C-alpha positions in Angstrom: 121.7 44.3 160.6 119.3 44.3 157.8 118.2 40.7 155.9 116.1 40.2 152.6 114.1 37.2 152.1 113.2 36.4 148.7 110.4 33.8 147.9 107.9 32.6 145.1 111.0 31.0 142.7 109.5 27.3 141.4 109.4 25.4 137.9 107.2 26.9 135.8 106.2 25.9 131.8 106.8 28.3 129.1 104.3 30.8 128.8 103.3 30.7 132.6 103.6 33.1 135.1 105.4 33.5 138.8 105.2 36.5 141.0 108.6 36.9 143.3 108.4 38.5 146.7 111.3 40.0 148.6 110.7 41.1 152.3 113.2 43.5 153.9 113.6 43.2 157.9 116.1 44.5 160.6 117.3 47.9 161.3 116.0 49.9 158.5 115.3 53.9 158.9 114.5 54.1 154.8 114.6 52.3 151.8 115.6 54.0 148.6 116.0 51.9 145.2 115.1 48.1 145.1 116.1 45.8 142.6 115.9 42.3 141.2 118.9 40.7 139.3 119.6 37.1 138.1 122.1 34.8 137.5 121.9 32.1 135.0 124.5 29.1 134.7 127.9 30.1 133.3 126.5 34.0 133.2 127.1 37.2 135.0 124.5 38.6 137.1 122.3 40.8 135.2 119.6 43.4 136.3 116.2 42.5 135.4 114.2 45.6 137.1 114.9 48.4 139.6 112.2 50.6 141.5 112.9 53.8 143.2 111.2 54.6 146.7 109.0 57.0 144.8 107.4 53.9 142.0 109.7 55.0 139.0 110.8 52.0 137.4 113.4 50.6 134.7 113.8 47.5 133.4 116.3 45.5 131.2 115.6 45.1 127.2 114.7 41.4 127.7 111.8 41.8 130.4 110.4 45.0 129.2 106.3 44.1 128.4 106.5 41.1 130.4 107.9 41.7 134.1 106.4 44.1 136.4 108.5 45.4 139.7 106.3 46.8 142.5 106.9 47.6 146.3 105.0 48.1 149.4 106.7 50.6 151.4 104.8 50.0 154.5 106.1 46.2 154.4 109.5 47.1 153.1 108.7 44.6 150.4 109.7 44.2 146.7 107.9 42.2 143.6 108.5 40.8 140.4 105.4 39.8 138.4 106.9 37.7 135.7 104.8 36.6 132.6 104.8 35.1 129.8 107.8 33.2 131.0 110.5 31.9 128.5 112.8 29.0 128.9 115.9 31.8 128.9 114.3 33.7 132.1 115.6 30.4 133.8 118.1 31.7 136.7 118.7 32.2 140.2 116.6 35.7 141.2 118.4 37.7 143.7 116.8 41.0 145.2 118.8 44.1 146.4 118.1 47.0 148.1 119.7 50.7 149.2 118.9 50.5 152.8 119.4 53.6 155.1 119.6 52.9 159.1 120.1 54.9 161.9 124.1 55.7 160.8 125.0 54.1 157.4 123.8 53.5 153.9 124.5 50.1 152.4 123.5 47.8 149.8 122.0 44.1 151.1 121.2 41.5 149.1 118.6 38.3 149.5 119.9 34.8 149.3 118.2 34.2 145.8 115.3 31.9 144.8 115.0 29.4 141.6 113.0 30.2 138.8 113.2 27.2 135.9 111.1 27.5 133.2 110.8 24.3 131.0 108.4 21.8 129.7 
């Protein structure tokens, strides 16, 4: 079994910054893509950013130039640096990982971390 644990969510003023972390643990042979998604109240979950095992990245248009995704393969951890933050970035942020264990390849999700941008 694999577990993803996010951290770093908080209440921050517009223009501020946050860094989210997501650590994967358990029966991991390798991790392919890792990504961040978010879901605001009353809206569908949407992709924020994704990073491949080799470090190639892709971002939603709404966060390009403001957010940076990175990963530490030795620690099975993905990060999301966010700045400057806007009120419309308020959402629960979820990480996911495409994990290969000894027998199977599966997508795992974290439990989510709340980011609130408000003055």
